[in-house]
N, C-alpha and C positions, 0 to 999 in steps of 0.2 A: 412431439417436440415442437415448441413454439418457434416461429420464424425468427431468425436472428436479424437485429436491426443495428446498424452502426449509428453512432452519435453524429449529429449535425454540428460541426465545429466552425466557429467564426474566426478564431485566431490563426493568423498565418503560421505562427510558430508551432501551433498544435499540429498543423499539417506537415511541418518540417520534422516533427517527432518521428515519423516513419523512418526517416533516414538514420536518425540516432539509434533507434531500436535495431534496425538491420545491421548497422555498423558494429553494434555491441555483440550481436550473435556471430557475426563474421569473425570478430576478434577472438571470441571464445573458441571457435572451430580452428582458426589459424594458429592460435596459441598451442593447441594440442599437436597440430601438424609440425610445428617448429620445435617441439620439445619443451615448451615453457610449462612448468607444473600447473595443473588445473585443480582448483579446490572447490568442492561443492559445500555450501553452507546456508543456514537460514539467513534471511535478511535482517537489517536493523540491529547490528551489533558492531563492536569495535574491531572485530577481525577484518572487516572490509578495508579499513584504512591501512591496517598492517599488511594485508595482501598487496595492495597497490604500492605501498612503500617498499616492499621487498621484490617488486616486479614479478608477482605471481598473478595468476588469472582467477578471479573469483567468479563463481557461477551460482545462481540462486534458484534451486528447484521450485520453491514455492511461487516465485515470480513467473516461472514457465507455465504454471496452470492457467493464469489469465490469458496468456498467449494462446494456449490450446483452446480455451473457450472462444476467443475472438476468431480463431480459424476454423471453428466447428469440429475440433478433434475430440472433444470431451465424451460424446456418446460412445465412441469406440473404446476409449480408455476406461470409462465407467464399466463397460461390459466386461473387460478383462479383469478389473479388480473385483467385480461382483462375482465372476466365475471362480475367483480365487477364494471366495468366502467372506469378503468384506461387505458389511451391511450398507444399504443406501442411507442409513441414518448417520453415518460417519461424515466427517468433514469432506467437502467436495475437493478442496486442494489435495488432501491426502489420497482420496480414491482416484482422482485423475492422475496424480503423479505415479502412484503405485502401478496403475494400468500402463502408463507411458513407459516406465523403465522395464516392464515385463512384456513389452511389444518390440517390434523392430524399430528401435529408437530413431534411427536416421534413414528409415526406409522411404519408399515412394509416397509422396504426398505430405511429408513432414515439412513444415515451413521453416525458413531461416536456417536450414542446415541441421536442425535439431541441436541437441546438447552433446558436447564431447564427453567421453567417459572420464570420471574423476581419477586423479592420482592421489588426491588428499580429500578426506571427508572430515568436516568439523561437526562433531556429533556428541551431544547437542551443544548449542551455545545460546541458551535462553529461549524464551518464547512459550507459546501455548503447547499443550500436549500433542495435538496432531502434527505440529512442526517437528517435535522431537521424534514422533513415531515415523515420520517421513525419513528422518535421518537413519533410524534403525533399519528400515527397509532398504535404504540405499546401501548400508553396510553389508547386508546379506546378499544384495544383488551384485555388488562389486567387491568381492572378498580380497582382491589383490591391492586395493587402495589402502593407503596408510590412514589410520583413524586417530584423530585427537578428540578425546572425550573431555569436554569442559563442563563446568558446573556454575550456574548463576542462581543465587537465591532470588526467588520470585517474591519480592516484597512490594507493598503498595508504594507508589511514588512518594507520598507524603511521609512514609516511614523509613526512607533510605537514610542510613547512618554511615559514619566514617568507616566503621569496621566492615560494612558491606563493600564500600569502594575499595578498601585495602585488599579484601579477599579477591575481588575481580582483577585488581592490578597484578596480583601474584599469578592468577590464571593467564593473563595476557603475556606475562614474562615466560610462563611455561609454554604457551603457544609459540612464542618466538623461538624458544630453544628447540621445540619440536620441528618447526619449519626449517630451521637451520640444519638440523640433523638429517631431515628427509631430503632437502633440496640442495644443501651446500651453500645456500645464500644467507648472508648476514644482514641484519637490519642496520641501516644507516640512520642514526638518531635525528640528524638534521633533515634528512629526507622525510622522516615520519612527521616532523614538525611542519614541513611544507604541505604534506598531504592533509594533515589535520586542519591547517589554515584554510586550505581550499574547501574542505568539508564544511568548515564553519561559514565560509563565504557563501556556499550554496544554501545553507540554512538561513543565513541573513537575507539572501535574495528571495527565498521562499516566503519568509515572513513579510517581506515588503510586497511581494505579489499578492499575497492574501489580503493585505491591508487595502489594496485598491478595490477589492470586492465590496467594500463597505460603501463605495460610491453608489448613488442612485441616479440613473440606472447602473446596474453592475456591468463592468466591461466584459466579464466572462462567467460562464456557469460551470456546474459540475460536469457537464458534457466534455469539458476540456481537462478533466482530472488526470488523464493519461500522462500529462507532463511530469507526474511524480515518478515516472519510470527512471529518470536520471537520479532521483533521490534514493531509489532502491539499488540500482546497479552501478552508478557512477560517482557515489559520494567519495570525495577526496581526489577528484580529477579536474583538470582544466576544462574537460568536455562539459561537465555539469555546470561549472561556473559560466562558461561562454553561452550555453543554451539558455540557462535561466536569466542571464543578463538580457538576452534578446526578448525573452518572454516578458520580463519586467518592463523593458522599454516600450513594447507594444501595448501592454496592459495600461501602463501609465498614460500613454498618448490617448488611448481610447477613453480612459476615465476622465482625463482633463478636458476632453472635447465632447463629453456627454454622449459617447457612443455606447449604447447598451447592447445586450444580447438580442433583444427584440425591440421593435419601434416603440411599443407602449407597454412598459413594465408596470403591471398592476399589483402583482403579489410577489413577495420575496419569501422563498421557501428554504427550509433546512432539511437535509437528508441524513438520517442516522443509520449507520452500519455500512457494510461493504457494498460496492456497486454490483449490478448484474453484469458480469464481464461478458456474457454471451449476448447481452441486449443493452448496450450502453445508450441506445436511442431512447430508452425510458426517461432519461434525464431531460430530453426535449419534449416529452409528452405534454407537460403542463403549459408549454408555451402557447398552445392554441387558445388558452383562456387567459393569457397574460401573466402566467406564472413562470418564475425563473428560480432554479435552485442555486442560491448564491453562496451556500456554505455546506459542509458535510463533515462527518466525524473524522474521516481519514486524514484530513488536512493537518490535524494536530500532531500526527506522528512525526512530522518533519520539523516541528517548531522547537528545535534543540540547538543551542549554541555551544560551541566547543572552544577550548582554551589551548592554543598551540604551544604555549609555554609550559603546560603541564599535560603533555599528550596522553600519558598512560592513565592518569586520574580522570581526564575528560572522556576518554574512550570507555573507561569503566562505568562512568555515569551514564554514558549513552547506552551501553549494554543493559544497564539496570532500568533505564527509563523508557526506552523506545517501545517495547512490546506492551508494557502496562498502559501506555498512553492510548493504545488501541484496543487490545483484546484481553488484557489481564489486569483490569483496573476495578477497584471497588465500585459498588453501585452508587455510593455517595459521590465519589470522584467523577464517575461518568455523568451523573446528574448535574453536578457542578459545571462540568465542561460544556455540556449541551446548553444549559441555561445561559452561561456566559456567551457562547457563540450566538445564540438567538438574540441576546441583547445587543451584542456588538454589531451584528449584521442587519439589524432592524427587521427581524423575521416576522412574517404575518402568519405562517403556518408551518408545521413540521411533519415530515413523512418519516415514520419509524419502520424500517424494514425488519420484520421478524424473520430472521435468517435461519432456516432449518439446518444449514451447514455450519453455523457458528453460534452455538448457545452462549459461550462466554460473553460475546459482544452484544448479545440480544437480551441477556438477563437484565432486569431492572427497567424495561421499557414502560411497564405500567406505572411505575413510580415516576419515571421521567414525564410521562403523559400527564399525570396528576399535577406534578410540580409546574409544568409549563402552563397549564390551565389556571391553577390556583394562584400562582405567584406572578405570572407574567401576562395572563389572559390570552395565551397563544394556543389556539386549537391544534390538534395533531391527529394524524391518521396512521393506524397500524396496518401494514400490508404484509401478507404472507408471501415468502419467496425463498430464493436460494442464490447465493452469489456465483455458484458454478453449475448447478444441475437444473436445467430448464424444465425437467419433469415435475419439479416441486413448485412451479409457478403457473398461474392461469392468467393469461392476458385479458380475457373477457371479464373475469372477476376484478382484476386491477382497474380496468377502464371504468367499470360501473362505480366502484368505490372512489376512485380518483376524481371522476367528474362530479359526483355528489359533493365531495369535500371541497373542490374548487368553487362550486356554486355557493356553498355555505360561506366560504371565505370572502367571496366577492360581495355577497349580501351584507355580511358583517362590516366590511370596509365601507360600503355605501351608507350604512346606518350611522357609522361613526364619523362621517364627514361633517 
């Protein structure tokens, strides 16, 4: 197993994120202790705002996997899931979480108090196949939990029609009826509008924060991408709005004062695919040669605006769009998104992470590589890895290829002066 490296973060607010993360998991554990209904669900869907509006506690199993990776718990969890017969070729999120729920979940050495057992399971509510299979395994592991089985048509973003939205609106109303029956709590429509308004404000702040990355030098890099934690777990809360406001203010000040990630920014890089959660320090690797990763695929997932005056329709659209923007998108759409980002952020070179754990978000990288070179003249490097399983990554191989790529980019930039 490769040595784990933490990212070198420059933003004060990124360092404050630790407290936000700790407080969220404390809230989850305390909710269970106090009798507040706890619901486990996939991330990036309209059920999140509904849970917060009804004063229920949402918990996100998929998001727990990066936490396990950061704390070095994945090897043990992988061993458990593989002993159960699950192949190493399957999604790392899936294998890690199956291992976690079939171990002493809140035993010795488990960080942040672990996850409280679910009273409610949202299964499934859109997303990729491994996400749905995580939900199915959760159902088997916690047979006493009440299950709401939802259905979201997985259609490309560009092909979403009114009838798709209408269908999901009905599913959301069915969910609300289910939650009322199970918990005895009714949805306050005005409260839902407030929650949706806060969710929209968080998205607005996120877009503004990303805009400041266009500055040269960039005020922060992909090493700070952990700030998206609030976009996963806290959408629809004042906590997310307050934290992202502080991030925006700090990033704006750095950008306007010409304070970059490193003293001499020579190369602006783009990262395609999911980060290496067990080795976020890789994002800092390129800095030794003047390279900074100023944009990445994951950022697009949170660039969604919501309409508080039409909360159900806007949450339906969110449910339809969020996952396709990251992992269930057509090759043409992915190519378009990467090309646009590389143009907007003045990218010199792209790193394409060929992710063994996530084929859907990896498909099309050869097409993307050709398009970047032929249409924009941007070189790219494909590296083999895995966002969860360090056994599928070689640091030595990465260093050799990354160093050669950076040398080529520097020579190219020197010739074009």
